[in-house]
BALOBA-1460 file (C-alpha; in Angstrom, 3 decimals):
// residues 95
<rec num="1" residu="m" x="0.000" y="0.000" z="0.000"/>
<rec num="2" residu="q" x="1.382" y="3.433" z="-0.886"/>
<rec num="3" residu="q" x="0.783" y="6.377" z="1.393"/>
<rec num="4" residu="g" x="2.438" y="9.730" z="0.823"/>
<rec num="5" residu="g" x="5.171" y="8.159" z="-1.304"/>
<rec num="6" residu="q" x="5.977" y="5.573" z="1.382"/>
<rec num="7" residu="t" x="5.122" y="1.898" z="1.464"/>
<rec num="8" residu="v" x="2.941" y="1.056" z="4.448"/>
<rec num="9" residu="s" x="2.535" y="-2.539" z="5.594"/>
<rec num="10" residu="n" x="-0.653" y="-3.739" z="7.294"/>
<rec num="11" residu="l" x="1.427" y="-6.245" z="9.249"/>
<rec num="12" residu="g" x="1.906" y="-5.071" z="12.818"/>
<rec num="13" residu="r" x="-0.919" y="-2.530" z="12.827"/>
<rec num="14" residu="v" x="-3.762" y="-2.154" z="15.307"/>
<rec num="15" residu="k" x="-7.087" y="-1.791" z="13.473"/>
<rec num="16" residu="v" x="-10.364" y="-0.603" z="14.952"/>
<rec num="17" residu="l" x="-13.428" y="-1.794" z="13.057"/>
<rec num="18" residu="d" x="-17.002" y="-0.626" z="13.500"/>
<rec num="19" residu="k" x="-19.754" y="-3.156" z="12.790"/>
<rec num="20" residu="k" x="-22.977" y="-1.931" z="11.243"/>
<rec num="21" residu="e" x="-25.923" y="-3.196" z="13.258"/>
<rec num="22" residu="s" x="-28.116" y="-3.729" z="10.214"/>
<rec num="23" residu="s" x="-25.681" y="-6.112" z="8.516"/>
<rec num="24" residu="n" x="-22.538" y="-8.153" z="9.059"/>
<rec num="25" residu="t" x="-20.286" y="-5.586" z="7.409"/>
<rec num="26" residu="y" x="-17.398" y="-3.776" z="9.056"/>
<rec num="27" residu="k" x="-15.847" y="-0.396" z="8.377"/>
<rec num="28" residu="k" x="-12.274" y="0.472" z="9.310"/>
<rec num="29" residu="v" x="-12.319" y="3.417" z="11.718"/>
<rec num="30" residu="k" x="-8.665" y="3.841" z="12.751"/>
<rec num="31" residu="t" x="-5.294" y="2.129" z="12.437"/>
<rec num="32" residu="w" x="-2.004" y="2.565" z="14.275"/>
<rec num="33" residu="p" x="1.392" y="0.912" z="14.045"/>
<rec num="34" residu="i" x="1.611" y="-1.583" z="16.903"/>
<rec num="35" residu="s" x="4.919" y="0.054" z="17.841"/>
<rec num="36" residu="d" x="2.886" y="3.098" z="19.007"/>
<rec num="37" residu="l" x="1.062" y="0.963" z="21.581"/>
<rec num="38" residu="k" x="2.750" y="1.437" z="24.975"/>
<rec num="39" residu="v" x="0.517" y="-0.152" z="27.632"/>
<rec num="40" residu="v" x="-2.534" y="-2.422" z="27.751"/>
<rec num="41" residu="d" x="-4.435" y="-2.279" z="31.049"/>
<rec num="42" residu="c" x="-6.607" y="-5.386" z="31.307"/>
<rec num="43" residu="h" x="-8.617" y="-4.417" z="34.421"/>
<rec num="44" residu="q" x="-8.500" y="-7.756" z="36.228"/>
<rec num="45" residu="d" x="-11.829" y="-9.649" z="36.288"/>
<rec num="46" residu="a" x="-13.549" y="-7.066" z="34.086"/>
<rec num="47" residu="a" x="-14.490" y="-6.806" z="30.407"/>
<rec num="48" residu="e" x="-12.692" y="-3.475" z="29.927"/>
<rec num="49" residu="l" x="-9.345" y="-2.936" z="28.212"/>
<rec num="50" residu="d" x="-7.403" y="0.330" z="28.040"/>
<rec num="51" residu="f" x="-5.010" y="0.716" z="25.118"/>
<rec num="52" residu="k" x="-2.523" y="3.492" z="25.892"/>
<rec num="53" residu="f" x="-0.682" y="5.092" z="23.002"/>
<rec num="54" residu="d" x="1.707" y="8.047" z="23.155"/>
<rec num="55" residu="r" x="-0.997" y="10.704" z="23.446"/>
<rec num="56" residu="q" x="-4.284" y="8.796" z="23.603"/>
<rec num="57" residu="i" x="-6.074" y="6.150" z="25.614"/>
<rec num="58" residu="f" x="-8.736" y="4.041" z="23.930"/>
<rec num="59" residu="k" x="-11.181" y="2.117" z="26.092"/>
<rec num="60" residu="w" x="-12.500" y="-1.140" z="24.673"/>
<rec num="61" residu="v" x="-14.931" y="-3.681" z="26.075"/>
<rec num="62" residu="v" x="-14.708" y="-7.360" z="25.204"/>
<rec num="63" residu="v" x="-17.943" y="-9.211" z="24.513"/>
<rec num="64" residu="n" x="-16.688" y="-12.474" z="25.966"/>
<rec num="65" residu="t" x="-14.272" y="-12.218" z="28.922"/>
<rec num="66" residu="a" x="-13.012" y="-15.744" z="28.204"/>
<rec num="67" residu="d" x="-11.558" y="-14.419" z="24.925"/>
<rec num="68" residu="k" x="-9.722" y="-11.540" z="26.606"/>
<rec num="69" residu="r" x="-6.612" y="-13.484" z="27.708"/>
<rec num="70" residu="p" x="-5.954" y="-15.199" z="24.303"/>
<rec num="71" residu="f" x="-6.455" y="-11.862" z="22.511"/>
<rec num="72" residu="i" x="-4.000" y="-10.038" z="24.789"/>
<rec num="73" residu="l" x="-1.471" y="-12.868" z="24.529"/>
<rec num="74" residu="s" x="-1.682" y="-12.723" z="20.717"/>
<rec num="75" residu="l" x="-1.271" y="-8.952" z="20.750"/>
<rec num="76" residu="y" x="1.761" y="-9.293" z="23.014"/>
<rec num="77" residu="r" x="3.361" y="-11.923" z="20.767"/>
<rec num="78" residu="v" x="2.792" y="-9.822" z="17.647"/>
<rec num="79" residu="s" x="4.398" y="-6.800" z="19.307"/>
<rec num="80" residu="v" x="7.492" y="-8.864" z="20.131"/>
<rec num="81" residu="v" x="7.771" y="-10.717" z="16.800"/>
<rec num="82" residu="i" x="6.946" y="-7.839" z="14.461"/>
<rec num="83" residu="n" x="8.598" y="-4.961" z="16.285"/>
<rec num="84" residu="s" x="10.906" y="-6.540" z="18.867"/>
<rec num="85" residu="i" x="9.085" y="-4.247" z="21.285"/>
<rec num="86" residu="i" x="7.504" y="-5.465" z="24.482"/>
<rec num="87" residu="v" x="4.153" y="-3.817" z="25.192"/>
<rec num="88" residu="e" x="3.526" y="-3.447" z="28.915"/>
<rec num="89" residu="i" x="0.532" y="-5.580" z="29.935"/>
<rec num="90" residu="l" x="-1.123" y="-4.729" z="33.263"/>
<rec num="91" residu="h" x="-3.473" y="-6.788" z="35.457"/>
<rec num="92" residu="i" x="-3.354" y="-10.142" z="33.677"/>
<rec num="93" residu="e" x="-1.402" y="-13.364" z="34.274"/>
<rec num="94" residu="f" x="-0.095" y="-15.436" z="31.370"/>
<rec num="95" residu="v" x="0.878" y="-18.475" z="33.480"/>
């Protein structure tokens, strides 16, 4: 993908999608390089997640709390493999 004369890869990017209620279609709302993600606060025993970037905090809510741990673990692994950067993960155990 070309953007402003530079090649931009979708690999290692955080994407926020918005689902239309009337159909099963999604629209991309925002994207960030995963390297911009600094901290993920998992709010132990809650459905909330806070994604902290350099200047912004985005609050997300998971639909199924059982899926929260595998999602965060995947996000952590991608940050290490793609960027060799370790995102700080708060309030969750991976053991």
